[in-house]
C-alpha positions in Angstrom: 31.7 -1.3 -13.0 28.8 -3.7 -13.4 25.4 -2.3 -14.2 22.1 -3.6 -12.9 20.3 -5.7 -15.5 17.6 -3.8 -17.3 14.1 -5.0 -16.2 11.6 -5.1 -19.1 8.9 -2.4 -18.9 6.3 -5.1 -19.3 7.5 -6.8 -16.1 7.5 -3.5 -14.2 4.0 -2.9 -15.4 2.8 -6.3 -14.4 4.5 -6.1 -10.9 2.7 -2.7 -10.4 -0.6 -4.2 -11.4 -0.2 -7.2 -9.2 0.6 -5.0 -6.3 -2.2 -2.4 -6.7 -5.0 -4.2 -8.6 -4.9 -7.3 -6.4 -5.9 -5.0 -3.5 -8.5 -3.2 -5.5 -10.1 -6.1 -7.2 -9.5 -8.9 -4.7 -10.6 -12.3 -5.8 -11.4 -11.0 -9.3 -7.8 -10.0 -10.1 -6.5 -13.5 -11.2 -9.1 -13.7 -14.0 -8.7 -10.0 -14.9 -4.9 -10.6 -15.0 -5.3 -13.6 -17.3 -7.5 -11.4 -19.6 -4.9 -8.7 -19.8 -2.3 -11.2 -20.8 -4.4 -13.0 -23.4 -4.0 -12.3 -27.1 -6.0 -9.3 -28.0 -9.3 -9.9 -29.8 -10.8 -7.3 -32.0 -14.3 -6.3 -33.0 -15.3 -5.3 -36.5 -17.1 -2.0 -36.4 -19.3 -1.9 -39.6 -18.9 1.2 -41.7 -22.4 2.5 -42.4 -21.0 4.8 -45.2 -19.7 1.8 -47.2 -21.7 -0.1 -49.8 -21.3 -3.3 -47.9 -24.7 -4.8 -47.2 -23.3 -8.3 -47.6 -20.8 -8.0 -44.7 -23.1 -8.8 -41.8 -24.2 -12.1 -43.4 -20.6 -12.9 -44.2 -19.6 -12.3 -40.6 -22.5 -14.2 -39.2 -21.6 -17.2 -41.3 -18.3 -17.2 -39.4 -20.2 -17.3 -36.1 -19.6 -13.6 -35.3 -22.4 -11.7 -33.6 -23.2 -8.0 -33.2 -22.5 -7.4 -29.5 -24.3 -4.0 -29.5 -27.7 -5.5 -30.5 -27.1 -8.4 -28.2 -26.5 -6.0 -25.3 -29.7 -4.2 -26.2 -31.7 -7.4 -26.1 -30.2 -8.5 -22.8 -30.9 -5.1 -21.2 -34.5 -5.3 -22.2 -34.8 -8.9 -20.8 -33.2 -7.8 -17.6 -35.6 -4.8 -17.3 -38.6 -7.0 -17.9 -37.4 -9.5 -15.4 -36.8 -6.8 -12.8 -40.2 -5.3 -13.5 -41.9 -8.7 -13.1 -40.1 -9.3 -9.9 -41.1 -6.0 -8.5 -44.7 -6.5 -9.6 -44.8 -9.9 -7.9 -43.4 -8.5 -4.6 -45.7 -5.4 -4.6 -48.9 -7.2 -5.4 -48.9 -10.3 -3.2 -52.0 -9.1 -1.4 -53.9 -7.7 -4.4 -56.5 -9.5 -6.6 -55.3 -11.6 -9.5 -56.8 -9.1 -12.0 -55.1 -6.1 -10.3 -51.8 -7.9 -10.1 -52.0 -8.6 -13.9 -52.7 -5.0 -14.7 -50.0 -3.6 -12.5 -47.5 -6.2 -13.8 -48.3 -5.3 -17.4 -47.9 -1.6 -16.6 -44.5 -2.2 -15.0 -43.3 -4.3 -17.9 -44.3 -1.6 -20.4 -42.6 1.0 -18.2 -39.4 -1.1 -18.1 -39.4 -1.5 -21.9 -39.5 2.3 -22.3 -37.1 3.1 -19.5 -34.0 4.8 -20.8 -31.1 4.1 -18.4 -30.1 0.7 -19.9 -31.2 1.0 -23.5 -31.2 4.6 -24.6 -27.4 4.8 -24.9 -27.2 1.8 -27.3 -27.6 3.1 -30.8 -29.1 0.6 -33.3 -27.0 2.3 -36.0 -23.7 1.1 -34.5 -22.9 -2.5 -35.3 -19.8 -4.2 -34.0 -19.2 -7.9 -34.6 -17.2 -10.1 -32.3 -16.4 -13.8 -32.1 -17.7 -15.8 -29.0 -15.6 -16.2 -25.9 -12.8 -18.7 -26.5 -13.0 -18.3 -30.3 -9.7 -16.8 -31.5 -10.7 -16.5 -35.1 -9.2 -13.4 -36.7 -11.2 -11.1 -38.9 -10.0 -10.7 -42.5 -8.5 -7.3 -43.4 -11.0 -4.6 -44.3 -11.8 -4.3 -48.0 -12.7 -1.4 -50.3 -16.2 -1.1 -51.6 -17.2 0.3 -55.0 -17.0 3.8 -53.5 -13.5 3.4 -52.3 -14.4 3.1 -48.6 -13.4 0.3 -46.3 -16.2 -2.0 -45.1 -15.3 -2.2 -41.4 -12.8 -1.0 -38.8 -11.0 -3.4 -36.5 -10.9 -2.1 -32.9 -11.1 -3.3 -29.3 -14.8 -3.7 -28.9 -14.7 -2.2 -25.4 -13.6 1.0 -26.9 -17.1 1.4 -28.2 -18.6 1.6 -24.8 -17.9 5.3 -24.1 -19.4 6.2 -27.5 -22.6 4.2 -26.7 -22.8 5.7 -23.2 -22.4 9.2 -24.6 -25.8 8.7 -26.2 -25.4 11.2 -29.1 -28.7 12.7 -30.3 -29.6 14.1 -33.7 -27.8 17.4 -34.6 -25.7 17.3 -31.4 -22.4 19.3 -31.5 -19.8 16.7 -30.3 -16.2 17.2 -29.1 -13.8 14.3 -29.0 -11.1 16.0 -26.9 -8.4 13.3 -27.2 -9.4 11.8 -30.5 -6.4 10.0 -32.1 -5.9 7.5 -33.4 -9.6 7.8 -34.4 -11.6 4.7 -33.6 -14.0 6.5 -31.3 -14.3 9.4 -33.7 -15.3 7.0 -36.5 -17.8 5.3 -34.1 -19.3 8.7 -33.3 -19.8 9.4 -37.0 -21.5 5.9 -37.4 -24.4 7.1 -35.3 -25.3 9.5 -38.1 -26.4 12.0 -35.4 -23.4 14.5 -35.2 -24.4 17.9 -36.4 -20.8 18.8 -36.0 -17.9 16.8 -34.7 -14.7 18.4 -33.4 -11.9 15.8 -33.2 -8.8 17.1 -31.3 -5.5 15.5 -30.3 -2.4 17.2 -29.0 -0.2 14.9 -31.1 0.3 16.1 -34.7 1.6 12.7 -35.8 -1.5 11.0 -34.3 -3.9 13.4 -35.9 -2.3 12.5 -39.3 -3.4 8.9 -38.6 -6.9 10.3 -37.7 -7.0 12.0 -41.1 -6.1 8.8 -42.8 -8.9 6.9 -41.1 -11.5 9.6 -42.0 -10.4 9.5 -45.6 -10.5 5.7 -45.7 -14.0 5.3 -44.1 -16.0 8.5 -44.4 -17.3 10.2 -47.6 -16.4 13.8 -48.2 -19.8 15.3 -47.4 -19.6 13.7 -43.9 -15.9 14.7 -43.5 -17.0 18.3 -44.1 -18.9 18.1 -40.8 -15.7 17.2 -38.9 -13.0 19.6 -37.8 -9.6 18.0 -36.8 -7.3 20.1 -34.6 -4.1 19.6 -32.6 -4.6 21.8 -29.6 -3.5 21.0 -26.1 -6.8 19.7 -24.8 -6.2 21.3 -21.4 -6.6 24.7 -23.1 -9.7 23.9 -25.1 -12.0 26.3 -23.2 -9.8 29.1 -24.5 -10.5 28.0 -28.0 -14.2 27.2 -28.0 -15.8 26.9 -24.5 -19.4 26.3 -23.6 -20.3 25.0 -27.1 -20.9 21.3 -27.2 -23.9 19.1 -26.4 -21.7 16.1 -25.8 -18.0 15.9 -24.9 -15.9 12.7 -24.9 -12.8 12.9 -22.7 -11.0 9.6 -23.4 -7.7 10.6 -21.7 -4.1 9.3 -22.0 -3.6 6.6 -19.3 -1.4 3.7 -18.5 -3.1 1.6 -21.2 -2.9 -1.5 -19.1 -3.0 -4.2 -21.7 -0.4 -2.5 -23.9 1.8 -1.9 -20.8 1.6 -5.5 -19.8 2.3 -6.9 -23.3 4.4 -4.5 -25.4 7.8 -3.0 -24.8 7.4 -0.4 -27.5 6.2 3.0 -26.2 5.6 1.6 -22.8 4.8 4.2 -20.1 6.4 1.9 -17.4 9.8 2.5 -19.0 12.0 3.9 -16.3 12.6 7.1 -18.3 8.9 7.8 -18.2 8.4 7.4 -14.5 7.6 11.1 -13.9 5.3 11.2 -16.9 3.3 8.2 -15.4 3.2 9.7 -12.0 1.7 12.9 -13.4 -1.0 11.2 -15.4 -3.8 11.7 -12.8 -3.1 15.5 -12.8 -3.1 15.6 -16.6 -6.4 13.6 -16.7 -8.0 15.9 -14.2 -7.0 19.0 -16.3 -8.4 17.4 -19.4 -11.7 16.5 -17.7 -12.0 20.1 -16.4 -11.4 21.4 -19.9 -14.1 19.0 -21.2 -16.6 20.3 -18.7 -15.9 23.9 -19.6 -16.3 22.9 -23.3 -19.9 21.7 -22.7 -22.8 24.0 -23.0 -25.3 24.2 -20.1 -27.3 21.0 -19.9 -24.7 19.1 -22.0 -23.0 15.8 -21.1 -19.4 15.0 -20.5 -18.1 11.4 -20.6 -14.7 10.5 -19.0 -13.0 7.2 -20.0 -9.7 5.4 -19.7 -8.3 2.0 -20.7 -6.9 1.5 -17.3 -8.2 -0.3 -14.2 -6.5 2.2 -11.9 -8.7 3.9 -9.3 -6.3 6.8 -9.3 -6.9 7.4 -13.0 -10.7 6.7 -12.8 -12.7 7.3 -9.6 -10.2 9.6 -8.0 -10.0 11.9 -11.0 -13.8 12.1 -11.3 -14.4 12.6 -7.6 
């Protein structure tokens, strides 16, 4: 008997995205779709522990820029512009002198306002090439201490770390830590009093160990505990402990699903697993909330555009 031709998992994924995301994103979907299907561009996360002071200049000569500091500057410019606009609107009937004073006060307040800027740590530096520039970064090199000078990662993966806004001596939990890029970025802040890096996959935590040994000196590694618990049960291990909790959950990993057949969650054998993702994500988020101490912060993130895996889980 003839069997139906096997449809590639990437085609199944793209069909699913076309059906659901076109409704969710509307006119934005064609450009987002093109971005998903473009060759992946990496950012170079500088390793603050390496003796590599020459690396920023080397990257800047290649026309790469630190997108974190650029974002900080743009946020400040936006706040100043918003403050000036509000001052102009609110002072139309005031005297010129009064208008100048109020405008200056509002600009000063905007410069100090935390929402846009506080989460962007000046200690984290990640270089990227401009839009349209497909230059590849050279492989990371060892310094005189035997540590690699930068870590190549999707620059968007830094956003949850920046938003978590780690403060000095915070106890931090990375609940789904492997393969380790966000764990490494958290350590680059220099603020973690203790960092617990957990992932249910033993094979993936081995990769996490390798990254820590390649980028982090022993005295800093000693402040990190690596475990392989089921994250859903974390509150039974050490609940109510952490100032900051990062819950970067397993998801459909949209770019990978649209581009790679290997380990693709849209494979027909993984249909049930994919359908159960929102429940798994909710359970992990609840565990993260229980792991935080009173007054702590929990940050939930995915690398999917799916509302079912984002807004619906949080709400």
